[in-house]
N, C-alpha and C positions, 0 to 999 in steps of 0.2 A: 347880337345875340347874349352874351353875358360879359360882366367885367373882367379884366385880366386876374383881379383878386381871387377869382374862384379857385377852386381844387379841381383837378380833373376829374374826379368823382361826379362834382357838381355841374361841370360843363356837360359832361355826358348825360346827365338826368334831363337837363335844360335840353339839351340837343334831341334827346329821345322825344321827349314831350312836343319839341317842335313838329319834328318830322312826321310824328304819328298824328298831330293836327291836320297836316297836309296830305294825309292819306297814303304815306310813303310804308309799303309793307315790311314788317320786321326792322322796324325803325332803331330800335334797342342795337341789333347787330349792325347795321349800316353806321351808325353814330361811332359804334366801337371799331369798326374798321378803318374808317376815317382818322379816329385818335392813335391806332396802332401805326397806322405810317408815319405819323409825326414823331412818334415816338422809337420808329424803328425796331418794332418788337413785334410778336403775335399778338392777337386778339387776345388768347389766353392768359396772357403776361401783363396785361393792362395793370392787375391788381397791384403790380410792384409800384405803379406811378400813381397810383389813385388819389394818395394825399398830397402829392406836389401841385404847386400852383405854376401852370406853364407860362413860359414866356408871352408877351404881347405877339411877338412872331407866330407861335404856334397858334393862339387863339384865333389871331387873323386866318391863318391858314385853314384851321378847322372851319371857321365861319365860312370862308369861300368854298369849300369843298359841301358842306352842309346846305348850300344856298344853291349849288348846281343840282345836287340830288333832289331837293324840294321842288324845283322847277321842272322835275321829270328826267334827267340824265342817269342813268345806271350807275351805280355806286362803282361798278368794275372799270368803266369808261373813266371815271373821276380820279381812281387809283391809278389807271394806266396799264395794270399788270394782275393778273389773276392766277392763282394756282391751280392746276391740273396733275393729278397723279405724282405728285412730288415736283412738278417742272414749274417755274415762275416763267410765266408768257405774257407777253405784250398784247394788251387787248385794246382796241380802238375802233370806231365806226366802221372801219374796213372790212369787219369780220363778225360771224354771230359770236356772242360769247359763250364759252366753254360750259358746261351745266355737268352737274353729278351724274345725270343720266347716261351722258356720254362716255363718263370713266366706266360705267359699267359694261359698254359696249365691248370697250377694249378690253375688259376681263373676258368676255365671251371668246374674243379671238387669241388672246392667249390661252385660253383653256381647249384650243380645238388642236385636233391632229394636224389641221394644215401649218400650223405654228411650229411644230415638231419637225418640218423638214430642214434637210441640211443648211440650204441656203435659199430660204422661200423669197419669191416676188411679191411684195405686199404694195397694193395699191390703194390709195385713199383718193375716193372720188369727192369733189367739194371740200377740199382740205382747210378752207376757212384760215383760222389761225394756226393750222398745222398741229393742233393739239394732239389727234388720233394718231398721224403719223409718226410725231416725235416721241410719243409715249411708246409706240410700239418699238421704234428705233431703239429707244432707252432701255426696253426691258426683254427685248429678243437677243441673244448673243449673236447672230449672224443675219443676214439676208439683204434684200435689196429694197428700199423704199421710196415709192415713187408719190407724189402728191399732184391731184389736178384740181385745176379750179378754173370756171370761165371768167372770173373776176381777177383783172390785173393787179387789183389794189389787195386783193386778198392774196394774192401770192406773193406779192410784197411784203405784207406782214408775215406771213407764213417764213419767207427765208429770214426775216429780220429774227423771228424766234429760233429758227434753226441755229442762228450766229449765236444768240443769246443763251440758247440752252448747250453749246458746246458740240451740236449734232450735224453741223452744216456737211461735214464730210462724209456722213452716212445717210442723207437723206437727198432726193432730187424734186424738183418741183416743174410743173409743166401746165400749159393752157389745156382746155378740155379737149382741144384736138389730138391732144398727146395720144388720145385712143390708136392712131394710126402707127404709134411706135410699137403695139403689141402684137405678136404673132397669135396666132388661135392656138389655144390651149397652153398657153404659155404663163400664165398667173397663177400662183398658189393661194394667194388671199385677196379678196377685194372685199374694201369695207367703205361704208359711206352713211353719213348723216346728213341727208339731202334736204332742201325745203320741203316739208310735207304738210304746211297748214293751207286749207283752202282758202282761195283768195279772199272771199267776202269774211273768212274769220279773222284774217290779217287785218282788215280795216276795223274789226273790232277788239283788238289786242289792247292791253293797257298802254299809254302813252309812252312809260318809258321803255317798251319793246316797239311799238309801232313806228314811233317817230326817231328811234336812234338806231336800232341794229338794222343792217342793210336789208331791204326787201327782198332782194335777190337770194337771200339765204332763209327768208322764211316761207315765201310764196309757191305753193305746190301746185297751183293751179286751180281750175274750178271745183275739184272733188280732193285735190291735194296730192295726187298720185301721177302726175305728169312726168316726173323726173324718175320714177320708178319703171314706168312703162318702158323707156329707153334705155335706164340701165339694167335691168333686168336681162334684156334682150342682148345688151352689150356684153354683160357677165356670163352669158351662156355660150358667148363665141370664145371668150379669153382666158376663160378658167380652165384650169387642167382637170381632167377626169379625177375626182375626189378633193378639187381645190373648194375653197370655203367662202361663202358669201355671207357678209354680216351687215344688216341693215338697222338703223334706226327707224321706226315709224311712230307715227300718230296713234293715239291711244284707241282709235276706232277702227283702224285699217288693216288689222290683223288679218280676218277673213278675205278680203281683198288681196293682199300680198300673199298669202298663202295659196289662192288661186291662181295668182299671176306666176308665183314660183313654179306650180305644178305645170301649168300650161308650157311654161319652157323646159320642161323635162328635168327640174332639179329634185334631189332626193332629200331624204332626213329632213324635212322641212318642220321648222320649230317657230312658233310665236311664244316669246318668252315676256316675261312680266318684270317692272322695275319694282324698286324698294316700295312704291305707294301701290303696289297690286294691280297698276294698269299694264294692258299690252303696250310694249315698247321696242321689241327688238324681233326681226324676222331672220332666222338663220337657216341656211341650206348648202347642202354638198352639191357640187357638180356630178352628174350621174357619170358611173366608171364606163357604162356602154356607149 
């Protein structure tokens, strides 16, 4: 990479150029994130160290991280942790990397009438890192919070994150067959960011996604809707009258989800957009009738 006599500012510029040449998106942000980890500071605080000449040990560590990213590994996995709604979560290949769009899904849950119940039962289907469930447990004053996943590896990661965030006493995790534990009309909130990318599209994703994030968390079947078909049916049975269903969806799946929710008798169906103006969320309430 560069000689140890280079300042951090110079190292970041060199790293930015190298990663950009390798086709890494947002190369400047990536190299700054790697540098910030070495200085145990936020990315926005790097300017305080810009004129410093890092030790050889730090330069070597920066080089190793940069080379891993250049070979296609997501920077989040190189860092080993990622921020989600103020929580620092462990991230690795066992689960999907938490994304900003999913933070907005949590906003929709928190703004709903169902979240104002005295002690709501909240179920997160396909919990992955646990980011949704842990955020809700952190931000809701009371409730019972249960995360389900078909992947034992993802469940292990979610439990590690529960311990890391100090929320282990407020959340519970179980395999996907945990549906059997829920009585009809017993759940206040069901939230999910399920796999929704069509199988053929998964094969065409950038390598830093396709080759590193678990396919089971990405592949939604031929049309991307496989999980929704079963999930919406299960939700129609376990949600209380007036209970809320909150789903992250693909940007072309809004009409299909609206039709599916209507088919199962849901009310107040909404297809909402993300910050990029794309359809990203399907919200509905269980009919009171």
